[in-house]
C-alpha positions in Angstrom: 115.7 123.2 99.2 112.6 121.1 100.0 114.9 118.1 100.1 116.6 119.5 103.3 113.2 119.9 105.0 112.1 116.3 104.1 115.5 114.8 105.1 114.6 114.1 108.8 111.3 112.4 107.6 113.2 110.4 105.0 115.9 109.3 107.5 113.2 108.3 110.0 111.3 106.2 107.4 114.6 104.6 106.2 115.6 103.6 109.7 112.0 102.2 110.4 112.3 100.1 107.2 115.7 98.9 108.2 114.5 97.7 111.6 111.4 96.1 110.0 113.8 94.2 107.6 115.9 93.1 110.6 112.7 91.9 112.3 111.6 90.0 109.3 115.0 88.4 108.7 115.3 87.4 112.3 112.1 85.4 112.0 113.3 83.8 108.7 116.5 82.2 110.2 118.3 82.6 113.4 121.6 83.3 111.5 120.2 86.6 110.3 120.1 87.8 113.8 123.9 87.4 114.2 126.0 90.5 114.3 128.3 89.3 111.5 125.2 89.5 109.2 123.6 92.6 110.6 126.6 94.9 110.3 127.4 94.3 106.6 123.6 94.5 105.8 123.3 97.7 107.7 126.4 99.2 106.0 125.0 98.4 102.5 121.5 99.6 103.6 122.8 102.8 104.9 124.9 103.5 101.8 121.8 102.9 99.7 119.6 105.0 102.0 122.1 107.9 102.1 122.7 107.8 98.3 120.1 110.5 97.6 121.9 112.7 100.2 125.3 111.9 98.6 123.9 112.6 95.1 122.5 115.9 96.3 125.8 117.0 97.8 128.2 115.9 95.0 129.1 118.2 92.2 128.2 117.1 88.7 130.6 114.4 87.6 130.5 110.8 86.4 130.5 109.5 90.0 127.5 111.8 90.8 125.6 110.4 87.8 126.1 106.8 89.0 125.2 107.7 92.6 122.1 109.6 91.3 121.1 106.5 89.3 121.6 104.3 92.4 119.6 106.7 94.5 116.7 106.8 92.0 116.6 103.0 92.0 116.7 103.0 95.8 113.9 105.4 96.2 111.7 103.2 93.9 112.6 100.1 96.0 111.9 101.9 99.3 108.6 103.4 98.2 107.3 100.0 97.0 108.5 98.4 100.2 107.1 101.1 102.4 103.8 100.7 100.7 103.6 97.1 101.6 105.1 97.4 105.1 102.7 100.2 106.1 99.8 98.3 104.6 100.6 95.1 106.4 101.4 96.9 109.7 98.1 98.7 109.6 96.3 95.4 108.9 98.1 93.8 111.8 97.3 96.7 114.0 93.6 96.5 113.1 93.6 92.8 113.5 95.2 93.1 116.9 92.2 95.0 118.2 89.6 92.5 116.8 88.9 88.8 117.3 91.8 87.9 115.0 94.2 88.6 117.8 94.9 85.0 118.7 95.0 83.6 115.2 97.9 82.6 112.9 98.1 86.1 111.6 100.7 86.9 114.4 102.7 83.7 114.0 106.3 83.4 112.8 105.1 82.0 109.4 102.9 85.0 108.9 105.8 87.4 109.5 107.9 85.4 107.0 105.2 85.3 104.3 104.5 89.0 104.6 108.2 89.8 104.4 108.5 87.6 101.4 105.7 89.5 99.6 107.5 92.8 100.3 110.8 91.4 99.0 109.4 89.8 96.0 107.4 92.9 95.1 110.5 95.0 94.4 112.4 92.0 93.0 109.7 91.6 90.3 108.6 95.2 89.7 111.7 97.4 89.9 114.6 95.8 87.9 113.3 97.0 84.6 113.6 100.6 85.6 117.3 100.2 86.6 118.4 98.7 83.2 116.2 100.9 81.0 118.4 103.5 79.3 117.7 107.1 80.2 119.4 110.4 80.1 120.6 112.0 83.3 120.9 115.6 82.2 
């Protein structure tokens, strides 16, 4: 029941993260800003973001177990990514109101390196939890 109350907040955070990833990828390479890249990425991202909702709504079956496992993995990735994105957004917001405003902190290279830290964090930390055997009772 609490899931239904937290659903609007979760969807808002998920959409914020998707737009931040688009912003980061746009600065990495101009091809990532093309619609033929954005649409498939958004479809996969939305499937992953909506997997907890789908797992909540599905009756118990083999498909529900797989979707629940995907959603658990997704929540882990999203929480680690959200931690870094919020941290770096707050640091950039603070730096914007100090003398660091006109430094390299707001350059294209800075955006790329911060996004790389976020991407590599869940690429290194999370895979062990997906492949670890566990019971989904």
